C-alpha positions as CSV (number, residue, x, y, z in Angstrom):
1,M,8.5,-13.5,42.1
2,A,11.0,-11.2,40.8
3,G,10.2,-13.2,37.2
4,A,6.6,-12.4,36.9
5,R,7.3,-8.6,37.4
6,W,9.5,-8.9,34.8
7,M,7.0,-11.0,32.5
8,L,4.5,-8.2,33.0
9,L,7.1,-5.5,32.2
10,A,7.8,-6.9,28.7
11,L,4.2,-7.7,28.3
12,A,3.1,-4.3,29.3
13,A,5.8,-2.7,26.9
14,W,5.1,-5.0,23.2
15,P,2.7,-3.2,22.1
16,A,4.8,0.3,21.8
17,V,7.6,-1.7,20.2
18,S,5.8,-3.3,17.7
19,H,4.4,-0.1,16.5
20,A,7.3,1.7,16.4
21,R,7.8,1.1,12.4
22,R,4.6,1.4,11.5
23,D,4.9,5.3,13.3
24,A,8.1,5.8,11.5
25,A,8.7,7.8,8.3
26,P,8.3,6.1,5.4
27,V,11.4,5.3,3.8
28,C,11.9,7.4,-0.1
29,V,14.2,7.7,-2.9
30,L,14.4,10.8,-4.5
31,R,13.6,9.8,-8.7
32,A,16.4,12.1,-9.8
33,A,18.8,9.6,-8.2
34,V,17.5,6.3,-9.6
35,E,16.5,4.8,-13.0
36,G,13.2,2.5,-13.3
37,P,11.2,1.4,-11.9
38,E,11.9,-2.0,-13.3
39,A,10.4,-5.1,-12.5
40,Q,11.9,-8.2,-12.1
41,E,11.5,-12.0,-11.7
42,D,11.2,-12.9,-8.4
43,G,8.1,-10.2,-8.1
44,T,10.1,-7.4,-6.9
45,I,10.9,-3.6,-8.5
46,L,14.1,-2.4,-9.0
47,F,14.9,1.5,-8.7
48,R,18.6,1.4,-10.1
49,G,21.2,4.3,-9.3
50,R,21.5,6.4,-12.5
51,T,25.3,6.2,-12.0
52,G,28.0,3.0,-10.8
53,K,28.2,5.1,-7.6
54,D,24.7,6.0,-6.9
55,Q,22.7,3.3,-4.7
56,S,20.1,1.3,-6.1
57,W,16.8,0.4,-3.9
58,M,14.4,-2.9,-4.0
59,G,10.9,-2.5,-3.7
60,R,8.7,-5.5,-2.2
61,F,5.4,-5.4,-1.7
62,K,3.3,-6.8,1.0
63,G,2.0,-10.3,0.7
64,G,4.5,-11.0,-2.4
65,R,4.0,-10.2,-5.3
66,C,2.0,-7.6,-7.3
67,P,-1.0,-10.0,-9.4
68,M,-0.4,-9.5,-13.5
69,M,3.4,-8.3,-13.0
70,T,5.9,-9.9,-14.7
71,S,10.0,-9.0,-15.3
72,F,8.3,-7.8,-18.7
73,S,5.9,-5.0,-17.6
74,A,6.0,-1.6,-17.7
75,V,5.5,-0.1,-14.0
76,L,3.5,3.0,-13.2
77,V,4.3,4.7,-9.6
78,E,0.9,6.9,-8.8
79,Q,2.4,9.4,-7.3
80,G,2.9,13.2,-7.4
81,S,6.2,13.9,-6.0
82,N,9.8,13.9,-6.4
83,R,10.2,10.7,-4.4
84,Y,9.3,7.0,-4.6
85,C,8.3,6.0,-0.9
86,E,7.3,3.5,0.7
87,G,3.7,2.8,0.8
88,D,3.0,4.1,-3.3
89,I,1.0,3.0,-5.0
90,V,2.5,0.8,-8.4
91,R,0.8,-0.6,-11.3
92,A,1.6,-3.1,-13.7
93,V,1.2,-2.5,-17.7
94,N,1.8,-5.9,-20.0
95,S,0.3,-4.1,-23.2
96,P,-1.6,-0.7,-24.0
97,A,-4.4,-3.0,-25.1
98,Q,-4.7,-4.7,-21.6
99,G,-4.3,-1.7,-19.3
100,P,-3.0,-1.5,-15.6
101,G,-3.1,-4.0,-13.8
102,P,-4.2,-4.2,-10.2
103,R,-2.8,-1.8,-7.7
104,C,-0.4,-2.4,-5.3
105,A,1.4,-0.7,-2.2
106,I,5.2,-1.0,-1.8
107,D,5.7,-2.4,1.8
108,T,9.5,-1.9,1.8
109,L,12.4,0.0,0.4
110,S,15.7,-1.5,1.0
111,P,18.8,-0.6,-0.1
112,V,20.9,-2.9,-3.0
113,P,24.3,-2.9,-4.5
114,A,24.1,-0.1,-7.3
115,D,25.7,-3.2,-9.9
116,R,22.3,-5.1,-9.8
C-alpha cells in the first residue's frame, strides 16, 4: 500500500516538474560579448566569444537543422534587443538573389569552449 501511495504522489508531481523548464526565463547572451552568428556544418549556429577569454555559445534548433542553412549561409537573427536569446527567430541567407530561408527558432543556447 505504501508503494501505491508513493506512485500516486510521484504521478501527481510529474506535470509540475515537466513544465519547470518551459516556464523558466530563456537563456540569453549579450550581443556585445559575441561575434556571429556563424552557421556550422552540424546544423547549429555558433556565437563565438569576442576575445579568447569570452565564452562562446552554441544555438540548436528544435527538430535538428534549420532548412536551407549550410555552413556557407549568412545567418540573420530577427530581434531588436541587445541580446541573443532562446526563442529568437533565425533565417539563413545563401545568396542575395535567393532571399532568406524559412524562419527557425533557437531552441537552446549552450556554452562551449571559446576556442571552438
